[in-house]
C-alpha positions as CSV (number, residue, x, y, z in Angstrom):
1,M,35.3,11.8,-51.3
2,K,38.3,9.4,-51.4
3,L,41.5,10.3,-52.8
4,S,41.4,8.2,-55.7
5,Q,38.2,10.1,-56.5
6,L,39.9,13.3,-56.0
7,A,43.2,12.3,-58.2
8,A,40.9,11.3,-61.2
9,A,39.1,14.5,-61.1
10,A,39.8,16.5,-63.9
11,V,41.1,20.0,-64.2
12,V,38.3,22.2,-65.5
13,F,39.1,23.5,-69.0
14,L,37.4,26.6,-70.1
15,A,36.6,28.1,-73.6
16,G,39.1,27.8,-76.3
17,S,41.5,25.8,-78.2
18,A,43.7,23.4,-76.0
19,S,46.5,25.9,-76.2
20,E,44.5,28.8,-75.2
21,A,41.9,27.6,-72.9
22,A,41.9,28.9,-69.3
23,Q,42.1,26.2,-66.5
24,V,40.7,26.4,-63.0
25,W,42.5,24.0,-60.5
26,T,43.0,23.5,-56.8
27,A,45.8,23.5,-54.6
28,P,46.4,23.0,-50.8
29,A,46.9,26.2,-48.7
30,A,50.6,25.2,-47.6
31,V,52.1,26.0,-51.2
32,K,52.7,29.5,-52.7
33,V,51.3,29.7,-56.4
34,R,53.7,31.8,-58.1
35,P,52.8,33.5,-61.7
36,Q,54.5,30.6,-63.6
37,A,52.8,27.9,-62.0
38,Q,50.9,25.5,-64.4
39,A,48.4,22.9,-63.3
40,P,50.1,19.6,-62.5
41,Q,49.3,16.3,-64.1
42,G,46.1,15.1,-61.9
43,A,45.6,18.4,-60.4
44,A,42.1,18.2,-58.7
45,A,39.2,20.5,-59.8
46,N,37.6,20.1,-56.2
47,A,38.6,20.6,-52.4
48,V,38.6,18.4,-49.8
49,I,39.5,19.6,-46.4
50,A,39.2,18.6,-42.7
51,A,39.1,20.5,-39.4
52,A,38.1,20.7,-35.6
53,R,35.7,22.9,-34.6
54,N,36.6,26.7,-34.1
55,E,39.2,25.9,-36.2
56,F,40.2,27.5,-39.7
57,E,41.1,25.6,-42.9
58,S,41.9,26.9,-46.2
59,F,42.5,25.8,-49.8
60,Q,43.3,27.5,-53.1
61,V,41.5,27.9,-56.5
62,V,44.0,28.8,-59.2
63,V,43.2,30.3,-62.7
64,T,45.5,29.7,-65.4
65,G,45.1,32.2,-68.1
66,P,44.0,33.7,-70.3
67,A,41.1,35.2,-68.6
68,T,39.6,38.4,-67.9
69,G,37.1,39.8,-65.3
70,V,37.4,36.5,-62.9
71,S,35.1,36.5,-59.9
72,M,34.5,33.8,-57.3
73,S,32.2,33.2,-54.5
74,L,31.4,30.2,-52.0
75,E,27.8,31.2,-50.4
76,G,28.7,28.6,-47.7
77,L,29.0,24.9,-46.5
78,G,26.0,22.6,-45.2
79,D,25.9,19.0,-44.0
80,G,22.4,18.3,-45.5
81,K,21.0,18.5,-42.1
82,G,20.3,22.2,-41.5
83,N,23.7,23.2,-40.4
84,S,25.6,25.4,-42.5
85,I,28.9,27.4,-42.2
86,S,28.5,30.8,-44.3
87,G,28.6,34.7,-43.7
88,R,31.8,36.0,-41.9
89,D,33.2,32.3,-41.6
90,V,33.6,31.8,-45.1
91,T,36.3,34.4,-46.7
92,L,37.7,34.6,-50.2
93,Y,41.1,36.4,-50.6
94,R,42.7,37.3,-53.9
95,E,46.5,36.5,-53.6
96,A,48.3,39.9,-54.5
97,L,51.6,39.6,-56.0
98,I,54.8,41.3,-54.9
99,N,58.4,41.5,-56.5
100,V,61.5,40.3,-54.4
101,P,63.9,41.9,-56.2
102,I,67.0,39.9,-54.2
103,Q,66.6,36.4,-53.0
104,T,66.6,35.9,-49.2
105,G,69.4,34.2,-48.0
106,G,71.1,31.3,-49.8
107,D,67.6,29.7,-50.9
108,G,65.5,32.1,-51.5
109,A,64.5,33.1,-54.9
110,A,63.8,36.7,-56.4
111,G,61.0,37.2,-58.6
112,I,57.1,37.4,-58.2
113,W,55.4,35.9,-55.3
114,P,52.2,36.0,-53.9
115,D,51.5,37.1,-50.4
116,A,48.9,40.0,-49.6
117,L,45.6,38.5,-49.1
118,V,43.0,41.3,-50.4
119,P,39.7,40.0,-49.3
120,D,36.3,39.9,-51.3
121,V,34.3,40.9,-48.1
122,D,36.9,41.6,-45.5
123,P,35.9,39.8,-41.8
124,I,37.0,43.2,-39.9
125,A,34.5,45.8,-41.2
126,G,32.5,43.5,-43.2
127,E,32.9,45.8,-46.2
128,K,33.3,44.9,-49.9
129,R,36.7,45.2,-51.5
130,N,38.4,45.1,-54.8
131,A,39.6,41.3,-54.6
132,F,37.3,40.6,-57.7
133,P,37.3,40.7,-60.6
134,F,40.8,40.2,-61.8
135,D,42.2,39.4,-65.2
136,V,45.1,36.5,-65.8
137,P,47.8,37.0,-68.4
138,A,47.9,33.8,-70.9
139,G,50.1,31.1,-69.3
140,E,50.4,32.6,-66.1
141,S,48.3,31.7,-62.8
142,R,46.6,33.7,-60.1
143,A,45.3,32.3,-56.8
144,V,42.8,32.8,-54.4
145,L,42.8,31.6,-50.8
146,V,39.7,30.3,-49.7
147,D,39.2,30.4,-45.8
148,V,36.7,28.5,-43.7
149,H,36.3,28.9,-40.1
150,V,34.2,26.0,-38.5
151,P,32.0,27.3,-35.9
152,A,32.6,26.1,-32.2
153,G,28.9,25.1,-32.1
154,A,29.1,23.3,-35.4
155,P,28.0,19.5,-35.4
156,A,30.6,17.1,-36.7
157,G,30.0,15.5,-40.0
158,V,30.7,16.2,-43.7
159,Y,29.8,19.8,-45.3
160,N,29.5,20.3,-48.9
161,G,29.1,23.3,-51.3
162,T,30.0,24.7,-54.5
163,L,32.7,27.4,-55.2
164,N,31.4,29.7,-58.5
165,V,34.1,30.8,-60.7
166,T,32.6,33.4,-63.1
167,G,33.9,35.9,-65.7
168,G,36.3,35.0,-68.2
169,A,36.6,31.7,-66.7
170,A,33.7,29.7,-65.6
171,A,33.4,26.6,-63.2
172,Q,32.0,25.2,-60.5
173,V,34.5,23.8,-57.6
174,P,32.8,21.3,-55.4
175,V,34.2,21.8,-51.8
176,T,34.1,19.2,-49.0
177,L,34.8,19.7,-45.4
178,T,35.0,16.9,-42.8
179,V,34.3,18.6,-39.0
180,W,36.1,16.6,-36.5
181,D,33.9,16.1,-33.4
182,F,36.3,18.1,-30.8
183,A,36.9,21.6,-30.7
184,I,40.1,23.8,-30.3
185,P,40.1,26.9,-27.7
186,S,39.7,30.3,-29.1
187,T,42.6,31.6,-27.1
188,A,46.1,29.9,-28.1
189,S,47.8,27.7,-25.9
190,L,51.1,28.5,-27.3
191,R,51.8,32.0,-26.3
192,S,53.1,34.6,-28.7
193,A,54.5,38.2,-28.3
194,F,54.6,39.6,-31.7
195,G,55.7,43.3,-31.8
196,M,54.4,46.3,-33.6
197,T,55.7,49.4,-33.0
198,W,53.6,52.6,-31.6
199,N,53.1,54.0,-34.9
200,G,53.4,51.2,-37.4
201,P,49.8,51.2,-38.5
202,C,49.7,54.9,-38.4
203,M,52.9,55.1,-40.8
204,G,51.2,52.8,-43.3
205,H,47.8,54.6,-43.1
206,G,49.0,58.0,-44.0
207,D,49.6,59.7,-40.5
208,G,53.2,58.8,-39.2
209,G,52.8,60.8,-35.9
210,C,49.4,59.2,-34.9
211,S,48.2,62.8,-34.7
212,N,44.6,62.0,-34.5
213,Y,44.7,59.5,-31.6
214,D,41.3,58.4,-31.3
215,A,41.2,57.1,-35.0
216,E,44.5,55.7,-34.9
217,Q,44.0,53.9,-31.8
218,K,40.9,52.3,-33.2
219,L,42.7,51.4,-36.4
220,R,45.4,49.7,-34.3
221,A,42.5,47.9,-32.5
222,R,41.7,46.4,-36.1
223,Y,45.3,45.2,-36.4
224,L,45.1,43.3,-32.8
225,Q,41.7,41.9,-34.0
226,A,43.2,40.8,-37.2
227,A,46.5,39.1,-35.6
228,L,44.2,37.8,-32.7
229,D,42.1,35.8,-35.3
230,N,45.1,34.2,-36.5
231,R,45.9,33.4,-33.1
232,I,48.8,35.9,-32.6
233,S,49.0,38.2,-29.8
234,I,50.1,41.8,-30.2
235,T,52.3,42.8,-27.0
236,L,51.5,46.6,-27.5
237,P,47.8,46.8,-27.8
238,V,47.6,50.6,-27.6
239,V,49.4,53.6,-29.1
240,S,51.1,55.0,-26.0
241,S,52.1,54.5,-22.5
242,P,49.4,55.1,-20.0
243,I,51.9,55.5,-17.0
244,K,54.5,58.2,-17.1
245,Q,57.9,57.7,-16.0
246,D,57.0,58.9,-12.5
247,G,54.1,56.5,-11.9
248,S,51.6,59.2,-12.9
249,G,48.8,58.7,-15.5
250,G,45.5,56.9,-16.1
251,W,43.8,53.5,-17.7
252,A,40.8,55.0,-19.0
253,D,41.9,54.9,-22.6
254,Y,44.1,51.7,-22.5
255,D,41.1,49.8,-20.8
256,T,38.8,51.0,-23.7
257,Y,41.0,50.0,-26.6
258,A,43.3,47.3,-25.0
259,G,40.7,45.9,-22.3
260,P,38.3,43.9,-25.0
261,F,41.5,42.2,-26.2
262,L,42.3,41.0,-22.6
263,D,38.9,40.4,-21.5
264,G,38.1,38.6,-24.6
265,T,35.0,40.7,-25.7
266,A,36.5,42.0,-28.8
267,N,34.9,41.2,-32.0
268,T,36.9,38.6,-33.3
269,R,35.6,35.5,-35.1
270,L,37.3,33.6,-32.5
271,A,34.7,34.0,-29.9
272,G,36.3,34.9,-26.3
273,A,39.8,35.2,-27.9
274,K,42.3,36.9,-25.4
275,L,45.6,38.0,-25.7
276,T,48.7,35.6,-24.3
277,A,51.2,38.0,-23.9
278,V,51.4,41.9,-23.3
279,Q,54.6,43.7,-22.4
280,I,54.6,46.8,-20.0
281,E,54.7,49.8,-22.3
282,G,56.7,52.6,-21.4
283,D,60.0,52.5,-19.0
284,G,59.4,49.2,-17.2
285,T,62.8,49.5,-15.8
286,R,61.5,51.7,-13.4
287,T,59.9,50.0,-10.1
288,V,57.1,52.7,-10.0
289,V,56.1,52.1,-13.8
290,A,56.1,48.4,-13.1
291,K,54.4,48.4,-10.4
292,A,51.4,50.7,-11.8
293,W,51.4,48.1,-14.6
294,S,51.4,45.0,-12.3
295,D,48.5,46.6,-9.9
296,H,46.1,47.4,-12.6
297,F,46.6,44.0,-14.5
298,K,45.9,42.4,-11.2
299,A,42.8,44.3,-10.2
300,K,41.6,43.8,-14.2
301,G,42.5,40.1,-13.9
302,W,44.8,40.3,-16.7
303,T,48.0,39.2,-14.6
304,K,48.5,36.2,-16.8
305,A,49.4,37.8,-19.7
306,L,51.7,40.4,-18.6
307,F,55.5,40.2,-18.7
308,N,58.3,42.8,-18.2
309,Y,60.5,43.0,-21.4
310,I,64.0,44.0,-19.4
311,C,66.2,43.8,-22.3
312,D,66.3,43.0,-26.3
313,E,69.4,41.0,-27.5
314,P,71.9,42.1,-25.1
315,P,74.5,44.1,-25.6
316,M,72.7,45.3,-28.5
317,T,70.0,47.3,-26.8
318,C,71.4,47.7,-23.1
319,Q,74.8,46.9,-21.8
320,W,74.9,43.5,-19.8
321,S,75.7,45.4,-16.3
322,D,72.2,47.1,-16.9
323,I,70.3,43.8,-16.7
324,N,70.6,42.8,-12.9
325,G,69.5,46.4,-11.6
326,R,66.6,46.4,-14.1
327,I,65.6,42.9,-12.6
328,A,65.8,44.2,-9.2
329,N,63.4,47.1,-9.9
330,S,61.0,44.8,-11.6
331,R,61.2,42.4,-8.6
332,A,60.7,45.4,-6.3
333,A,57.3,46.2,-8.1
334,D,56.3,42.5,-8.3
335,P,58.5,39.4,-7.6
336,D,55.9,37.4,-9.3
337,M,55.6,39.3,-12.8
338,P,57.9,37.6,-15.3
339,T,61.0,39.3,-16.5
340,L,62.3,38.7,-20.3
341,V,65.5,38.8,-22.1
342,T,66.2,37.7,-25.4
343,T,69.4,35.6,-24.7
344,T,70.6,32.2,-23.7
345,T,71.4,30.7,-20.4
346,A,75.1,30.4,-21.3
347,E,75.2,34.2,-21.9
348,A,73.5,35.4,-19.0
349,A,75.9,33.1,-16.8
350,A,79.0,34.4,-18.5
351,N,77.8,38.0,-17.5
352,N,76.9,37.1,-14.1
353,I,73.3,37.8,-14.5
354,S,70.5,36.2,-12.4
355,G,66.8,36.5,-11.9
356,I,65.5,36.1,-15.8
357,D,62.1,34.6,-15.7
358,L,61.5,33.9,-19.4
359,Y,65.0,33.4,-21.4
360,V,64.1,33.6,-25.1
361,P,66.8,32.5,-27.4
362,V,67.2,32.6,-30.9
363,V,66.1,29.2,-32.7
364,N,69.5,28.6,-34.0
365,F,70.6,28.2,-30.7
366,M,68.4,26.2,-29.4
367,E,69.8,23.4,-31.5
368,D,72.6,24.1,-34.1
369,R,74.0,21.9,-36.8
370,P,76.4,19.1,-35.5
371,G,79.9,20.2,-35.1
372,T,78.7,23.7,-34.1
373,G,78.8,25.6,-30.7
374,H,75.0,24.8,-29.9
375,A,75.1,21.3,-31.6
376,G,72.3,19.1,-30.4
377,S,69.1,20.1,-28.4
378,Q,70.0,22.9,-25.7
379,R,66.5,22.3,-24.3
380,S,67.6,20.9,-20.8
381,K,69.8,24.1,-20.1
382,Y,66.4,25.7,-19.6
383,G,63.7,25.7,-16.9
384,A,60.1,24.5,-17.2
385,T,58.9,28.0,-18.9
386,V,61.0,29.0,-21.9
387,W,60.1,31.0,-25.3
388,W,62.2,31.3,-28.6
389,Y,62.2,33.6,-31.7
390,Q,63.4,33.3,-35.1
391,S,65.6,35.8,-36.6
392,C,67.7,37.3,-39.5
393,M,70.3,35.0,-38.0
394,S,68.6,32.4,-40.3
395,F,69.5,34.4,-43.7
396,G,72.5,36.5,-42.9
397,C,70.9,39.8,-40.9
398,S,72.3,42.2,-43.5
399,G,72.7,45.7,-42.3
400,V,72.7,44.7,-38.9
401,G,76.7,45.2,-38.3
402,P,79.6,43.3,-37.8
403,G,79.2,39.8,-35.6
404,Y,75.8,39.1,-36.4
405,D,75.8,37.5,-40.0
406,Y,75.4,33.9,-39.5
407,T,76.7,31.2,-41.7
408,G,74.9,28.4,-40.3
409,G,73.6,27.2,-43.6
410,S,69.9,26.9,-44.7
411,G,67.2,25.3,-43.2
412,W,65.6,27.4,-40.7
413,P,61.9,28.2,-40.0
414,T,61.5,31.4,-41.7
415,Y,58.7,33.9,-42.4
416,A,60.3,35.1,-45.5
417,I,58.4,36.0,-48.5
418,D,60.2,33.8,-50.9
419,S,60.4,30.5,-49.2
420,D,58.6,27.3,-49.0
421,A,54.8,27.9,-47.1
422,T,55.7,24.9,-44.9
423,R,58.7,26.7,-43.8
424,N,56.4,29.6,-42.7
425,R,54.4,27.2,-40.8
426,A,57.3,25.4,-39.0
427,M,58.0,27.0,-36.0
428,E,54.8,26.2,-34.1
429,W,55.3,22.5,-34.8
430,M,58.7,22.8,-33.3
431,S,57.6,24.6,-30.2
432,F,56.0,21.4,-29.4
433,S,58.7,19.2,-30.1
434,Y,61.2,21.2,-28.1
435,D,58.7,22.0,-25.6
436,M,58.7,25.7,-25.8
437,S,55.8,27.8,-24.1
438,G,55.8,30.6,-26.5
439,E,57.3,32.3,-29.5
440,L,58.4,35.9,-29.8
441,Y,58.7,38.1,-32.9
442,Y,60.2,41.6,-33.2
443,E,57.7,43.7,-35.3
444,T,55.0,43.0,-37.7
445,T,54.8,46.5,-39.7
446,Q,58.5,46.7,-40.5
447,A,58.2,47.6,-44.1
448,Y,56.0,50.3,-43.4
449,F,58.8,52.5,-42.4
450,S,61.0,51.7,-45.6
451,G,58.6,52.9,-48.2
452,D,55.3,51.4,-49.7
453,P,54.9,47.9,-48.3
454,W,52.9,47.1,-51.3
455,V,56.0,47.5,-53.2
456,N,59.0,46.9,-51.1
457,Q,59.3,44.4,-48.2
458,V,62.9,43.9,-48.0
459,N,64.5,44.5,-44.4
460,F,67.7,43.4,-42.8
461,G,68.5,41.0,-46.0
462,G,65.1,39.2,-46.0
463,A,61.8,39.8,-47.9
464,G,59.4,40.2,-45.4
465,D,61.4,40.2,-42.5
466,G,59.5,42.2,-39.7
467,T,56.3,42.7,-41.7
468,L,53.3,40.3,-41.8
469,F,50.5,42.9,-42.5
470,Y,50.0,45.5,-45.6
471,P,48.1,48.8,-45.5
472,G,44.7,48.1,-46.6
473,T,43.7,52.0,-47.4
474,S,40.8,52.6,-49.2
475,A,42.8,53.9,-52.1
476,K,44.5,50.3,-52.4
477,I,41.8,47.8,-51.8
478,G,38.1,49.8,-51.8
479,G,35.7,50.1,-49.0
480,Q,35.5,53.1,-46.7
481,T,37.3,51.5,-43.4
482,E,41.1,51.2,-43.5
483,I,42.1,47.7,-42.2
484,P,45.0,45.4,-42.2
485,V,45.7,43.3,-45.0
486,E,46.9,40.1,-43.6
487,S,49.8,38.4,-45.5
488,F,49.8,34.6,-46.6
489,R,52.5,33.9,-44.4
490,M,50.3,34.9,-41.5
491,K,47.9,32.6,-42.4
492,M,50.5,29.9,-42.4
493,I,51.6,31.0,-39.0
494,R,48.1,30.7,-37.8
495,D,47.7,27.4,-39.3
496,G,50.9,26.2,-37.6
497,M,49.3,27.5,-34.2
498,E,46.2,25.3,-34.9
499,D,48.5,22.5,-35.5
500,Y,50.1,23.3,-32.0
501,E,46.7,22.7,-30.7
502,L,46.1,19.3,-32.0
503,L,49.4,18.5,-30.6
504,A,48.5,20.0,-27.3
505,M,45.1,18.2,-27.2
506,A,46.7,14.7,-28.0
507,R,49.4,15.5,-24.7
508,Q,46.3,16.4,-22.6
509,L,44.6,13.1,-23.3
510,G,47.9,11.1,-22.3
511,L,49.2,10.8,-26.0
512,G,52.3,13.0,-25.3
513,D,54.7,10.9,-26.9
514,Q,52.8,10.0,-29.7
515,A,52.4,13.4,-30.6
516,K,55.7,14.6,-30.1
517,Q,56.7,11.5,-32.8
518,I,54.2,12.7,-35.0
519,A,55.6,16.4,-35.0
520,K,59.1,15.4,-35.6
521,G,58.3,13.1,-38.2
522,V,57.0,16.5,-40.2
523,Y,59.8,18.7,-38.8
524,P,62.7,16.7,-37.4
525,K,65.0,19.3,-36.1
526,T,65.1,23.0,-36.1
527,Y,67.1,23.2,-39.1
528,Q,65.0,21.0,-40.9
529,S,62.0,23.1,-41.2
530,T,60.7,22.2,-44.9
531,S,57.7,19.5,-45.2
532,S,55.4,19.3,-47.6
533,P,51.2,19.7,-47.3
534,A,50.9,15.8,-47.9
535,A,53.0,15.4,-44.5
536,L,51.1,18.1,-42.7
537,D,47.8,16.8,-43.6
538,S,48.6,13.1,-43.0
539,A,50.0,14.0,-39.4
540,R,46.7,16.2,-38.9
541,S,44.7,13.2,-39.6
542,Q,46.7,10.9,-37.5
543,L,46.5,13.5,-34.6
544,A,42.5,13.7,-35.1
545,Q,41.9,10.2,-35.0
546,L,44.4,9.7,-31.6
547,I,42.1,12.5,-30.3
548,L,38.8,10.9,-31.1
549,H,39.8,7.5,-30.1
550,A,41.0,8.8,-26.6
551,M,37.6,10.5,-26.3
552,G,36.0,7.6,-27.2
553,K,34.4,9.0,-30.3
554,D,34.0,7.6,-33.7
555,S,36.8,8.9,-35.9
556,G,34.8,7.9,-39.2
557,P,36.4,7.6,-42.4
558,A,39.8,8.8,-43.1
559,Q,39.6,12.4,-43.3
560,Q,42.3,13.0,-46.7
561,T,42.5,16.5,-47.6
562,T,43.8,18.3,-51.0
563,G,47.2,17.4,-51.7
564,E,47.4,14.4,-49.2
565,T,48.6,10.9,-50.5
566,S,46.1,7.7,-50.3
567,S,46.6,5.6,-47.6
568,G,43.3,3.5,-47.4
569,A,39.6,4.3,-46.2
570,G,39.9,4.4,-42.2
571,A,43.4,4.0,-42.4
572,V,45.7,6.4,-40.2
573,P,47.6,7.7,-43.1
574,P,51.7,7.4,-42.5
575,I,53.4,10.8,-42.3
576,V,55.3,11.5,-45.5
577,S,58.9,12.6,-45.3
578,A,59.6,13.4,-49.0
579,G,58.0,12.7,-52.4
580,A,54.8,14.5,-52.1
581,T,52.2,14.0,-54.6
582,F,51.5,17.6,-54.9
583,P,53.6,20.2,-56.8
584,A,55.7,22.6,-55.0
585,G,54.4,25.6,-54.7
586,G,53.8,26.3,-58.1
587,C,57.7,26.8,-58.6
588,S,59.6,25.8,-61.4
589,S,61.7,22.7,-61.3
590,S,65.0,24.8,-61.2
591,G,64.1,27.0,-58.3
592,P,64.8,26.5,-54.6
593,Q,60.8,26.1,-54.2
594,S,61.0,23.5,-57.0
595,A,60.0,21.0,-54.7
596,W,57.5,19.7,-53.0
597,L,60.1,17.5,-51.6
598,L,61.4,17.7,-48.4
599,L,64.8,18.9,-49.0
600,P,67.0,20.7,-46.6
601,L,66.2,24.0,-48.1
602,A,65.7,27.1,-46.5
603,G,67.5,29.8,-44.5
604,L,65.3,31.1,-41.9
605,L,64.1,34.3,-41.0
606,F,64.7,37.6,-39.2
607,L,66.8,38.2,-35.9
608,R,64.2,40.1,-34.5
609,R,65.5,43.3,-36.0
610,R,65.9,46.1,-33.9
611,R,63.0,47.6,-32.8
612,T,64.0,51.0,-34.2
613,A,61.5,53.6,-32.7
614,V,60.6,55.5,-35.8
């Protein structure tokens, strides 16, 4: 459908007078629909999305109340030629709300935000959950995220379907999906090393000591599966280390629980997906331990994923004087196993450190604002392979201690709940622009240790800092099997990872310069991480057409998606740098989310909060 048609589509007004009528409207995925959001002028009553094969793409269906007992369903999408997308490849999530009591940094916003995604039928255990029905108070809005995975073997073309809204709000929402004629890989090209402490899931599901090992390890595997389907690698796949400090131990349990995620045989929706980064669990500073890990991973063919986490943010977790000895021990075990330290080359040199294979600087130190000590890109100071991370330095690091508060202003990438959704998606685009090979994040279950994550998500000064999951207990979401509940922010990270795949594919086809120009048009600098759904969709459309042209395939009509600006049939839409046509995340005009505008908002995310063992 052309955008002119999309823009003309009316919002569906339901029963009642104009002042009392419920409304159904759609919004792009990269916007957070808060309760006070109202249908913008010209809001669409249909959804138009585009994706490559083996890619996920989402949109939101919003109900503005009053409405009671609302449910939604989408049986599937078909191309009219006998090909369909349905079942586990189509998931509807009710966006549960959480209160953010204090704004994150200088540009967050206290109040109620959508974050936890409660599935209708979960894609992990396949069980019906309590996403529906739900009520919507008068004058307020509630959103459902509709998530579609294009099967790797789906023929290219246009697929159509109808999402049915029933109950106190009744509507039929046409859905159009254009499938591009190329596929992205199941295993992410951009490596990720996201933490999940040994008893994180146990704590969130009522057994902080992980006393029932088999049950808790199976629960942990469900967390790994959810993360991997979001193209994120959890670096510690099992509850405890298989190798003791003296080198004794066995690999049977590790291979049982972690093996499928390293072999690509786990029951993920991304067929064949593998972990891209796994760290030595236990004391990897001991040669005998490191050697046991190296030998086993070589024997199993898993070596590419393994690294040795030598020290985290020295001198906070180890002394500078410890590092050279630890590296020497790792080298003695296996000189080819990468050693990782979260620091900069300048800090390492100042402390006479040598032998670090994987430098992992905080994003603020890869390029800071003009006039600071890290002004201008620092990328040339690192080798061919470097990872990075975002941290609470982006918004102040409350509670970390003197010397770690950061006053570098707002605008950084962030995984905070009370931030623009496009900032949750920025890190992966920037990874391509700055030639980064991987992203590290300190924890994904931090809030499990500070009360009920469904009530409180604040840690180290940030709402959502260190937490990308909610505990999906049977009492909370229904069903029999307890599962992780993904956050809205995790979906934004996944979308960023998939955007990276388009950029990487363009580079592989000899279009790296053009791809980098497109990426920088969306997110120009590390401290300019706010974009718009229109800019993202336009850039993705450009990349898809570049790829298709380079592959000698017909790009077909312009694939314009929900929230995108019109640029004419068949034309490559220009990158939008400001003034997008869709309203900002349903936020009021006075808040920091007020804009779909590319304001230099933002104050980023978390300094990999201490991996405090709980």
